[in-house]
RODO-2510 file (C-alpha; in nm, 4 decimals, decimal comma):
residues 476
     n   res          X          Y          Z
     1     m   -17,2142   -14,8781   -19,8572
     2     g   -17,0493   -15,1969   -19,9798
     3     n   -17,1493   -15,5480   -19,8916
     4     n   -16,8032   -15,6879   -19,8186
     5     r   -16,7892   -15,8834   -19,4966
     6     n   -16,4897   -15,9527   -19,2783
     7     p   -16,4876   -16,2394   -19,0295
     8     g   -16,5119   -16,1460   -18,6638
     9     m   -16,4564   -16,3424   -18,3474
    10     f   -16,8146   -16,4539   -18,2946
    11     f   -17,0019   -16,2913   -18,5827
    12     f   -16,9602   -16,1138   -18,9155
    13     f   -16,8777   -15,7444   -18,9309
    14     t   -17,0026   -15,5204   -19,2091
    15     d   -16,9387   -15,1592   -19,2939
    16     f   -17,2631   -15,0741   -19,1121
    17     p   -17,2463   -14,9856   -18,7391
    18     p   -17,1359   -15,3075   -18,5656
    19     t   -17,3276   -15,4570   -18,2750
    20     l   -17,0104   -15,4913   -18,0670
    21     h   -16,7345   -15,2337   -18,0987
    22     i   -16,3810   -15,3690   -18,0828
    23     r   -16,2574   -15,0544   -17,9111
    24     y   -16,4688   -15,1514   -17,6090
    25     i   -16,3024   -15,4929   -17,5975
    26     t   -15,9609   -15,3264   -17,6275
    27     v   -16,0374   -15,0858   -17,3426
    28     a   -16,1683   -15,3742   -17,1308
    29     m   -15,8436   -15,5650   -17,1897
    30     c   -15,6404   -15,2602   -17,0872
    31     c   -15,8605   -15,2349   -16,7810
    32     v   -15,7835   -15,5946   -16,6836
    33     a   -15,4114   -15,5347   -16,7371
    34     n   -15,4231   -15,2465   -16,4888
    35     i   -15,6308   -15,4555   -16,2479
    36     l   -15,3650   -15,7267   -16,2502
    37     s   -15,0885   -15,4691   -16,2164
    38     i   -15,2336   -15,3045   -15,9073
    39     i   -15,3334   -15,6404   -15,7559
    40     v   -14,9729   -15,7587   -15,7610
    41     r   -14,8553   -15,4254   -15,6222
    42     t   -15,1165   -15,3917   -15,3463
    43     n   -15,0846   -15,7588   -15,2572
    44     w   -14,7400   -15,6945   -15,1100
    45     s   -14,8607   -15,4403   -14,8538
    46     i   -15,0992   -15,7050   -14,7139
    47     v   -14,8886   -16,0194   -14,7472
    48     m   -14,5933   -15,8387   -14,5884
    49     l   -14,7810   -15,8437   -14,2573
    50     f   -14,7780   -16,2249   -14,2720
    51     m   -14,4330   -16,2749   -14,4252
    52     k   -14,2459   -16,0534   -14,1780
    53     n   -14,2947   -16,3062   -13,8973
    54     t   -14,2054   -16,6046   -14,1157
    55     f   -13,8781   -16,4457   -14,2241
    56     d   -13,8165   -16,2272   -13,9147
    57     w   -13,7987   -15,8961   -14,1035
    58     d   -13,7649   -15,5741   -13,9026
    59     m   -13,9329   -15,2451   -14,0014
    60     k   -13,6363   -15,1209   -14,2037
    61     t   -13,6182   -15,4454   -14,4019
    62     q   -13,9909   -15,4355   -14,4731
    63     q   -13,9662   -15,0806   -14,6064
    64     a   -13,6646   -15,1763   -14,8195
    65     i   -13,8596   -15,4625   -14,9781
    66     l   -14,1679   -15,2471   -15,0391
    67     g   -13,9620   -14,9609   -15,1796
    68     a   -13,7500   -15,1829   -15,4088
    69     f   -14,0401   -15,2130   -15,6528
    70     y   -14,0224   -14,8417   -15,7286
    71     y   -13,6534   -14,8450   -15,8206
    72     g   -13,7614   -15,0341   -16,1303
    73     y   -14,0969   -14,8608   -16,1604
    74     s   -13,9440   -14,5127   -16,1688
    75     v   -13,7165   -14,6019   -16,4623
    76     t   -13,9514   -14,7568   -16,7167
    77     p   -14,2546   -14,5247   -16,7592
    78     i   -14,0592   -14,2891   -16,9845
    79     l   -13,8993   -14,5879   -17,1569
    80     g   -14,2446   -14,7395   -17,1992
    81     g   -14,3787   -14,4144   -17,3441
    82     w   -14,0929   -14,3977   -17,5944
    83     l   -14,1376   -14,7636   -17,6901
    84     v   -14,5110   -14,7079   -17,7410
    85     g   -14,4356   -14,4208   -17,9776
    86     k   -14,1859   -14,6324   -18,1697
    87     y   -14,3450   -14,9789   -18,1702
    88     g   -14,7035   -14,9261   -18,0530
    89     g   -14,8814   -15,0123   -17,7299
    90     f   -14,9534   -15,3789   -17,8089
    91     p   -14,6025   -15,5268   -17,7557
    92     v   -14,5226   -15,2909   -17,4680
    93     i   -14,8215   -15,3804   -17,2503
    94     l   -14,7772   -15,7483   -17,3395
    95     s   -14,4141   -15,7532   -17,2273
    96     a   -14,5033   -15,5561   -16,9118
    97     v   -14,7775   -15,7934   -16,7962
    98     t   -14,5683   -16,0979   -16,8908
    99     t   -14,2773   -15,9751   -16,6777
   100     s   -14,4995   -15,8960   -16,3798
   101     s   -14,6764   -16,2335   -16,4015
   102     l   -14,3517   -16,4310   -16,4123
   103     v   -14,2086   -16,2390   -16,1173
   104     a   -14,5271   -16,3036   -15,9173
   105     l   -14,5000   -16,6774   -15,9825
   106     l   -14,1353   -16,6756   -15,8688
   107     s   -14,1770   -16,4449   -15,5656
   108     p   -14,2190   -16,7209   -15,3018
   109     l   -13,8988   -16,8837   -15,4237
   110     a   -13,7196   -16,5477   -15,4259
   111     a   -13,8264   -16,4792   -15,0652
   112     r   -13,6841   -16,8119   -14,9513
   113     c   -13,3574   -16,7467   -15,1353
   114     g   -13,2884   -16,4342   -14,9313
   115     i   -13,3446   -16,0599   -14,9053
   116     g   -13,1065   -15,9768   -15,1907
   117     i   -13,2793   -16,2029   -15,4428
   118     l   -13,6221   -16,0829   -15,3288
   119     i   -13,5273   -15,7168   -15,3681
   120     i   -13,3912   -15,7855   -15,7180
   121     s   -13,7178   -15,9573   -15,8119
   122     r   -13,9142   -15,6594   -15,6790
   123     i   -13,7045   -15,4222   -15,8916
   124     i   -13,7684   -15,6366   -16,2009
   125     d   -14,1400   -15,6406   -16,1211
   126     g   -14,1405   -15,2612   -16,1004
   127     f   -13,9454   -15,2450   -16,4263
   128     g   -14,2247   -15,4350   -16,6003
   129     q   -14,5202   -15,2641   -16,4349
   130     g   -14,3760   -14,9194   -16,5008
   131     m   -14,4735   -14,9530   -16,8662
   132     v   -14,8374   -15,0539   -16,8163
   133     v   -14,9951   -14,7105   -16,7715
   134     a   -14,7924   -14,5493   -17,0534
   135     a   -14,8898   -14,8333   -17,2860
   136     t   -15,2543   -14,8006   -17,1812
   137     i   -15,2595   -14,4273   -17,2523
   138     g   -15,0941   -14,4876   -17,5895
   139     i   -15,3543   -14,7489   -17,6812
   140     i   -15,6432   -14,5258   -17,5700
   141     a   -15,5032   -14,2391   -17,7771
   142     k   -15,5305   -14,4575   -18,0875
   143     w   -15,8566   -14,6351   -18,0047
   144     s   -16,0832   -14,3677   -17,8511
   145     k   -16,2973   -14,0995   -18,0108
   146     l   -16,2662   -13,7484   -17,8739
   147     n   -16,6033   -13,7484   -17,6982
   148     e   -16,5331   -14,0701   -17,5055
   149     r   -16,1695   -14,0183   -17,4082
   150     n   -16,2231   -13,9370   -17,0394
   151     t   -16,4549   -14,2335   -17,0074
   152     f   -16,1986   -14,4663   -17,1639
   153     v   -15,9244   -14,3349   -16,9359
   154     s   -16,1398   -14,3884   -16,6279
   155     i   -16,2375   -14,7370   -16,7448
   156     s   -15,8839   -14,8478   -16,8251
   157     i   -15,6913   -14,6951   -16,5397
   158     s   -15,8981   -14,5493   -16,2619
   159     v   -16,2401   -14,6920   -16,2002
   160     p   -16,5495   -14,8485   -16,3539
   161     c   -16,7683   -14,6295   -16,5685
   162     t   -17,0827   -14,6726   -16,7725
   163     m   -17,0415   -14,6748   -17,1503
   164     n   -17,3288   -14,5887   -17,3812
   165     y   -17,3645   -14,8140   -17,6811
   166     k   -17,5596   -14,6937   -17,9842
   167     y   -17,8426   -14,9315   -17,9064
   168     k   -17,8670   -14,8184   -17,5432
   169     v   -17,6797   -15,1180   -17,4073
   170     r   -17,4895   -15,0263   -17,0924
   171     g   -17,2091   -15,2171   -16,9303
   172     f   -16,9702   -15,1732   -16,6436
   173     f   -16,5983   -15,2276   -16,6976
   174     l   -16,3773   -15,2543   -16,3939
   175     g   -16,0599   -15,0513   -16,3631
   176     y   -15,7542   -14,9597   -16,1645
   177     s   -15,9185   -14,9229   -15,8242
   178     i   -16,0823   -15,2630   -15,8578
   179     g   -15,7414   -15,4283   -15,8596
   180     a   -15,6643   -15,2786   -15,5207
   181     i   -16,0062   -15,3794   -15,3887
   182     v   -15,9604   -15,7384   -15,5051
   183     a   -15,6137   -15,7582   -15,3537
   184     s   -15,7285   -15,6062   -15,0244
   185     y   -16,0129   -15,8561   -14,9879
   186     a   -15,8485   -16,1628   -15,1396
   187     s   -15,4964   -16,1399   -14,9977
   188     p   -15,5894   -16,1804   -14,6273
   189     l   -15,8191   -16,4715   -14,7144
   190     l   -15,5586   -16,6481   -14,9255
   191     t   -15,2748   -16,5932   -14,6804
   192     t   -15,4735   -16,7515   -14,3972
   193     s   -15,5886   -17,0431   -14,6143
   194     k   -15,4133   -17,3725   -14,6825
   195     i   -15,4050   -17,3189   -15,0588
   196     f   -15,0459   -17,3525   -15,1829
   197     g   -14,9245   -17,3127   -14,8266
   198     g   -15,0999   -16,9849   -14,7399
   199     w   -14,9258   -16,6607   -14,8381
   200     p   -14,7551   -16,8065   -15,1512
   201     s   -15,1016   -16,8653   -15,2994
   202     t   -15,1528   -16,4918   -15,3554
   203     f   -14,8522   -16,4823   -15,5855
   204     y   -14,9339   -16,8044   -15,7682
   205     i   -15,3002   -16,7246   -15,8347
   206     f   -15,2430   -16,3685   -15,9537
   207     g   -14,9420   -16,4775   -16,1590
   208     i   -15,1503   -16,7409   -16,3369
   209     a   -15,4238   -16,4824   -16,4016
   210     g   -15,1677   -16,2545   -16,5657
   211     t   -15,0446   -16,5363   -16,7871
   212     i   -15,4004   -16,6036   -16,9070
   213     w   -15,4428   -16,2339   -16,9871
   214     c   -15,1288   -16,2393   -17,2024
   215     l   -15,2661   -16,5266   -17,4092
   216     c   -15,5975   -16,3448   -17,4620
   217     w   -15,4220   -16,0200   -17,5551
   218     c   -15,2214   -16,1994   -17,8236
   219     i   -15,5520   -16,3060   -17,9808
   220     v   -15,7595   -15,9853   -17,9700
   221     g   -15,5201   -15,6960   -17,9047
   222     s   -15,3472   -15,4447   -18,1329
   223     s   -15,1735   -15,1099   -18,0993
   224     d   -15,4233   -14,9205   -18,3151
   225     v   -15,7214   -14,9629   -18,5442
   226     t   -15,5234   -15,0020   -18,8654
   227     n   -15,3859   -15,3485   -18,7931
   228     n   -15,6617   -15,5099   -18,5884
   229     r   -15,8019   -15,8236   -18,7468
   230     w   -16,1453   -15,7980   -18,5876
   231     i   -16,2465   -15,4342   -18,6388
   232     s   -16,5128   -15,3326   -18,8920
   233     e   -16,4439   -15,0704   -19,1587
   234     f   -16,7218   -14,8556   -19,0133
   235     e   -16,5669   -14,8426   -18,6662
   236     k   -16,2141   -14,7980   -18,7986
   237     e   -16,3024   -14,5038   -19,0213
   238     s   -16,5117   -14,3332   -18,7544
   239     i   -16,2183   -14,3466   -18,5096
   240     q   -15,9690   -14,2279   -18,7708
   241     l   -16,1900   -13,9336   -18,8680
   242     s   -16,2234   -13,8334   -18,5039
   243     h   -15,8444   -13,8360   -18,4679
   244     l   -15,7923   -13,6253   -18,7782
   245     t   -16,0301   -13,3676   -18,6320
   246     e   -15,7754   -13,3016   -18,3568
   247     m   -15,4788   -13,3323   -18,5949
   248     q   -15,3884   -13,6819   -18,4795
   249     n   -15,3197   -13,9816   -18,6990
   250     t   -15,1806   -14,3292   -18,6547
   251     e   -14,8360   -14,2577   -18,7975
   252     v   -14,5349   -14,2392   -18,5671
   253     h   -14,4192   -13,8792   -18,5235
   254     s   -14,0765   -13,7563   -18,4269
   255     v   -14,0398   -13,6224   -18,0754
   256     h   -13,9319   -13,2619   -18,0291
   257     w   -13,7369   -13,3346   -17,7120
   258     k   -13,6190   -12,9795   -17,6414
   259     e   -13,9672   -12,8288   -17,6694
   260     l   -14,1144   -13,1151   -17,4669
   261     a   -13,8555   -13,0714   -17,1903
   262     m   -13,9292   -12,6975   -17,1708
   263     s   -14,3084   -12,7368   -17,1789
   264     a   -14,4719   -12,5894   -16,8674
   265     p   -14,7920   -12,7970   -16,9124
   266     v   -14,5839   -13,1169   -16,9201
   267     w   -14,4033   -13,0166   -16,6029
   268     s   -14,7342   -12,9284   -16,4371
   269     i   -14,8472   -13,2879   -16,4963
   270     c   -14,5195   -13,4267   -16,3613
   271     i   -14,5164   -13,2214   -16,0422
   272     y   -14,8845   -13,2787   -15,9753
   273     l   -14,8400   -13,6545   -16,0131
   274     i   -14,5419   -13,6540   -15,7748
   275     g   -14,7668   -13,5232   -15,4993
   276     a   -15,0536   -13,7530   -15,5942
   277     d   -14,8438   -14,0689   -15,6006
   278     l   -14,6632   -13,9875   -15,2772
   279     g   -15,0041   -13,9825   -15,1089
   280     l   -15,1147   -14,2980   -15,2852
   281     y   -14,8033   -14,4936   -15,1896
   282     l   -14,8384   -14,3803   -14,8289
   283     l   -15,2034   -14,4837   -14,8132
   284     s   -15,1761   -14,8129   -14,9995
   285     t   -14,8345   -14,9351   -14,8851
   286     d   -14,7792   -14,8040   -14,5320
   287     m   -15,1316   -14,7591   -14,3958
   288     p   -15,1697   -15,1311   -14,3109
   289     i   -14,8536   -15,0973   -14,0998
   290     f   -14,9838   -14,7742   -13,9448
   291     f   -15,3141   -14,9372   -13,8497
   292     e   -15,1460   -15,2404   -13,6993
   293     t   -14,8683   -15,0684   -13,5046
   294     i   -15,0276   -14,7347   -13,4085
   295     l   -15,4028   -14,7946   -13,4090
   296     k   -15,3619   -15,1532   -13,2830
   297     f   -15,5785   -15,3185   -13,5446
   298     d   -15,5118   -15,6855   -13,6045
   299     i   -15,3697   -15,7978   -13,9387
   300     t   -15,6994   -15,9126   -14,0849
   301     m   -15,8725   -15,5876   -13,9895
   302     s   -15,5933   -15,3835   -14,1529
   303     g   -15,6590   -15,5638   -14,4804
   304     v   -16,0315   -15,5060   -14,4486
   305     l   -15,9840   -15,1346   -14,3825
   306     l   -15,7591   -15,1019   -14,6859
   307     s   -16,0181   -15,2784   -14,9001
   308     i   -16,2891   -15,0418   -14,7717
   309     a   -16,0675   -14,7468   -14,8621
   310     q   -16,0163   -14,8871   -15,2120
   311     t   -16,3922   -14,9367   -15,2419
   312     a   -16,4411   -14,5719   -15,1466
   313     s   -16,2177   -14,4753   -15,4376
   314     f   -16,4309   -14,6981   -15,6582
   315     i   -16,7527   -14,5264   -15,5458
   316     t   -16,6404   -14,1618   -15,5533
   317     i   -16,5140   -14,1832   -15,9102
   318     i   -16,7528   -14,4409   -16,0557
   319     f   -16,8969   -14,1839   -16,2929
   320     g   -16,5998   -13,9464   -16,2932
   321     g   -16,4929   -14,0025   -16,6523
   322     v   -16,8485   -13,9735   -16,7801
   323     v   -16,9061   -13,6555   -16,5776
   324     a   -16,5883   -13,4998   -16,7174
   325     d   -16,6930   -13,5835   -17,0743
   326     k   -17,0433   -13,4462   -17,0143
   327     l   -16,9087   -13,1209   -16,8705
   328     i   -16,6645   -13,0774   -17,1567
   329     n   -16,9123   -13,1642   -17,4321
   330     n   -17,2333   -13,0109   -17,2952
   331     t   -17,1346   -12,6999   -17,0988
   332     e   -16,9565   -12,3716   -17,1613
   333     i   -16,6954   -12,4517   -16,8962
   334     s   -16,3516   -12,4755   -17,0576
   335     k   -16,1697   -12,8066   -17,0514
   336     i   -15,8768   -12,6770   -16,8446
   337     v   -16,1113   -12,5322   -16,5805
   338     i   -16,2717   -12,8746   -16,5458
   339     r   -15,9310   -13,0383   -16,5147
   340     k   -15,8268   -12,7930   -16,2423
   341     l   -16,1517   -12,8325   -16,0509
   342     f   -16,0930   -13,2082   -16,0458
   343     a   -15,7343   -13,1469   -15,9347
   344     c   -15,8460   -12,9335   -15,6399
   345     g   -16,1040   -13,1947   -15,5473
   346     f   -15,8286   -13,4484   -15,5056
   347     l   -15,4997   -13,3021   -15,3843
   348     g   -15,6454   -13,0063   -15,1998
   349     i   -15,8863   -13,2031   -14,9850
   350     q   -15,6613   -13,5056   -14,9410
   351     s   -15,3728   -13,2935   -14,8088
   352     i   -15,5962   -13,1530   -14,5350
   353     l   -15,7280   -13,4982   -14,4419
   354     l   -15,3779   -13,6471   -14,4124
   355     i   -15,2741   -13,3759   -14,1679
   356     l   -15,5883   -13,4274   -13,9612
   357     i   -15,5238   -13,8023   -13,9322
   358     g   -15,2054   -13,7266   -13,7405
   359     y   -15,3969   -13,5282   -13,4775
   360     i   -15,7051   -13,7432   -13,4284
   361     s   -15,6913   -13,9575   -13,1161
   362     y   -16,0235   -14,1329   -13,1761
   363     v   -15,9407   -14,4364   -13,3860
   364     w   -16,2564   -14,4623   -13,5913
   365     t   -16,2471   -14,0950   -13,6821
   366     a   -15,8964   -14,1454   -13,8184
   367     v   -16,0177   -14,4490   -14,0094
   368     i   -16,3022   -14,2522   -14,1688
   369     l   -16,0671   -13,9694   -14,2694
   370     m   -15,8278   -14,2206   -14,4236
   371     i   -16,1073   -14,3816   -14,6230
   372     i   -16,2207   -14,0440   -14,7572
   373     a   -15,8622   -13,9439   -14,8418
   374     f   -15,8059   -14,2682   -15,0286
   375     g   -16,1419   -14,2395   -15,1998
   376     l   -16,0389   -13,9156   -15,3669
   377     y   -15,7449   -14,0679   -15,5552
   378     g   -15,9454   -14,1830   -15,8573
   379     i   -16,0043   -13,8183   -15,9507
   380     c   -15,6299   -13,7779   -15,9951
   381     m   -15,5950   -14,0355   -16,2708
   382     i   -15,8797   -13,8878   -16,4750
   383     t   -15,7294   -13,5403   -16,4392
   384     i   -15,3708   -13,6253   -16,5257
   385     s   -15,4075   -13,9103   -16,7737
   386     a   -15,6727   -13,7269   -16,9750
   387     n   -15,4709   -13,4045   -16,9593
   388     a   -15,1763   -13,5798   -17,1262
   389     l   -15,4143   -13,6654   -17,4094
   390     d   -15,5286   -13,3007   -17,4188
   391     i   -15,1895   -13,1439   -17,4703
   392     a   -15,0159   -13,4108   -17,6806
   393     p   -15,2485   -13,6739   -17,8302
   394     n   -14,9726   -13,8140   -18,0530
   395     h   -14,7206   -13,8275   -17,7689
   396     s   -14,9553   -13,8878   -17,4750
   397     a   -14,7897   -14,2176   -17,3810
   398     l   -14,4511   -14,0471   -17,3675
   399     v   -14,5823   -13,7541   -17,1618
   400     i   -14,7534   -13,9780   -16,9078
   401     g   -14,4441   -14,2003   -16,9074
   402     i   -14,2247   -13,9037   -16,8164
   403     a   -14,4692   -13,8024   -16,5438
   404     f   -14,4772   -14,1525   -16,3965
   405     t   -14,0980   -14,1709   -16,4086
   406     f   -14,0738   -13,8671   -16,1842
   407     s   -14,3604   -13,9707   -15,9579
   408     g   -14,2273   -14,3264   -15,9340
   409     v   -13,9287   -14,1950   -15,7392
   410     t   -14,1625   -14,1224   -15,4492
   411     g   -14,2352   -14,4948   -15,4328
   412     f   -13,8966   -14,5655   -15,2782
   413     i   -13,8366   -14,2243   -15,1207
   414     g   -14,1661   -14,2472   -14,9308
   415     p   -14,0936   -14,5845   -14,7637
   416     a   -13,7381   -14,4674   -14,6898
   417     v   -13,8733   -14,1610   -14,5098
   418     v   -14,1287   -14,3686   -14,3187
   419     g   -13,8611   -14,6203   -14,2231
   420     a   -13,6210   -14,3463   -14,1067
   421     l   -13,8834   -14,1597   -13,9033
   422     t   -14,0388   -14,4658   -13,7396
   423     e   -13,7349   -14,6915   -13,7006
   424     i   -13,6680   -14,6161   -13,3325
   425     d   -13,9972   -14,5532   -13,1523
   426     n   -14,2696   -14,5772   -13,4200
   427     t   -14,5073   -14,3336   -13,2469
   428     m   -14,7996   -14,1209   -13,3604
   429     i   -14,5810   -13,8105   -13,3372
   430     q   -14,3368   -13,9613   -13,5871
   431     w   -14,6193   -14,0582   -13,8233
   432     r   -14,7507   -13,7029   -13,7906
   433     g   -14,4276   -13,5868   -13,9525
   434     v   -14,4874   -13,8325   -14,2386
   435     f   -14,8354   -13,6899   -14,2967
   436     w   -14,7115   -13,3299   -14,2942
   437     i   -14,4351   -13,4016   -14,5433
   438     t   -14,6786   -13,5769   -14,7774
   439     a   -14,9352   -13,2961   -14,7549
   440     g   -14,6664   -13,0341   -14,8249
   441     v   -14,5486   -13,2091   -15,1415
   442     q   -14,9094   -13,2450   -15,2559
   443     a   -14,9779   -12,8739   -15,2017
   444     v   -14,6806   -12,7816   -15,4206
   445     g   -14,8013   -13,0180   -15,6943
   446     l   -15,1534   -12,8742   -15,6888
   447     l   -15,0327   -12,5138   -15,6985
   448     h   -14,8054   -12,5820   -15,9946
   449     f   -15,0861   -12,7476   -16,1929
   450     l   -15,3275   -12,4631   -16,1179
   451     v   -15,0762   -12,2087   -16,2486
   452     f   -14,9235   -12,3885   -16,5478
   453     g   -15,1752   -12,6556   -16,6472
   454     s   -15,3186   -12,6390   -16,9999
   455     a   -15,5679   -12,8321   -17,2132
   456     e   -15,4537   -12,7022   -17,5526
   457     i   -15,2577   -12,9164   -17,7988
   458     q   -14,8990   -12,7937   -17,7777
   459     e   -14,7254   -12,6778   -18,0962
   460     w   -14,4460   -12,9322   -18,0595
   461     a   -14,7079   -13,2108   -18,0400
   462     k   -14,8900   -13,1276   -18,3637
   463     p   -14,8278   -13,3611   -18,6606
   464     a   -14,7645   -13,2586   -19,0183
   465     d   -15,0558   -13,1494   -19,2339
   466     n   -15,2926   -13,4345   -19,3075
   467     s   -15,5643   -13,2495   -19,4961
   468     t   -15,5498   -13,4931   -19,7887
   469     e   -15,6135   -13,7901   -19,5616
   470     t   -15,8934   -13,6033   -19,3857
   471     t   -16,0634   -13,5222   -19,7142
   472     s   -16,0408   -13,8848   -19,8241
   473     l   -16,2080   -14,0130   -19,5073
   474     i   -16,4775   -13,7444   -19,5155
   475     q   -16,5643   -13,8408   -19,8715
   476     k   -16,6134   -14,2004   -19,7590
***
């Protein structure tokens, strides 16, 4: 081992195992980016209940505003995945969070300017946020070792998980579900406060938080380990060697578009995620309206119930990524069987619960079923996001981007269906139809994944031979 030292942020790194691994900081930053993304998105479903009276918006207008986000969101995941493959995840996630933060800061002004301007701003917001998950997956693909990939996915996108450091230090990093929890708790409090005039404060505060994140990311972030100023040689080489083991390296590889488009495992991810996201958008966007108009909960209670549901998601999947890694690394169960078991645990059970909600007359029973249904969603992100890394580690950002492009369409189709079915009477019977439609789409997605899902690296996703580079790193 040499004695060369490279300056770090708060200490000196050597080529010995570092005390603090930069990949953990990178994953934590991706986690915060997803927190901010979902906060801004979930915030609207709560603040809408306050804004509709200020601006006199009817049900159809509310659904149009909520659904406008997904016109932009459904376009950019595949674009984000392609950009990540071409330019790396660093600039893509930076531009995405910057766009979302600026739109949040300008949202109160847009609302006062009129419905048209507000809808345009929502589309732009979706355009920016649509690239966050693809960029996150691309960054994880370059920064994670094989035996910690599920954990990193769950940390960055889904939920908090415990990470094991070499010296037995454990830490909790918050993830995707936390953003929804924060928004569900904070938004009702801010909207009823006198800070910045009430409801505008939610946009200002979260927009400022996003701006601060962008500044921090410019200092510590990078697309991969090769061009990060803070990483030690020890950590960099250990990550690179792990990647070469699965025939992945940090070079940009050409995309075999025809083979990708005809890949059954890719389509299984896409169709599964369509069903998953349709359920998520229903639960996170329209459930506050359902509770207020059908179950007769007041506005504040609707926000509290949504936050409890988000917390349930946090709890049920808190160790999900770690459990998946443990099962894959320490049991004889094949990786794809584990993925499909997780898939059944989410879509299968949630579909049944959604149908039951439409037939339960006792309010608190319906509330409990909703909380359980929402709590299962975290399993979905571990299943699908990690599966994209399974089948195409070099093109995982593109694969997940394609999947989110298709699933993003449900973000504006779902509200349109709810608005059409509930526009006249807005009764439980009409909402029952919404639940049945959602459950049916989810069942199709689950069945397709069970039949066509795979955990093997696809031939079109394998890079050129890199045996020389592997030998060089092994010798080191």
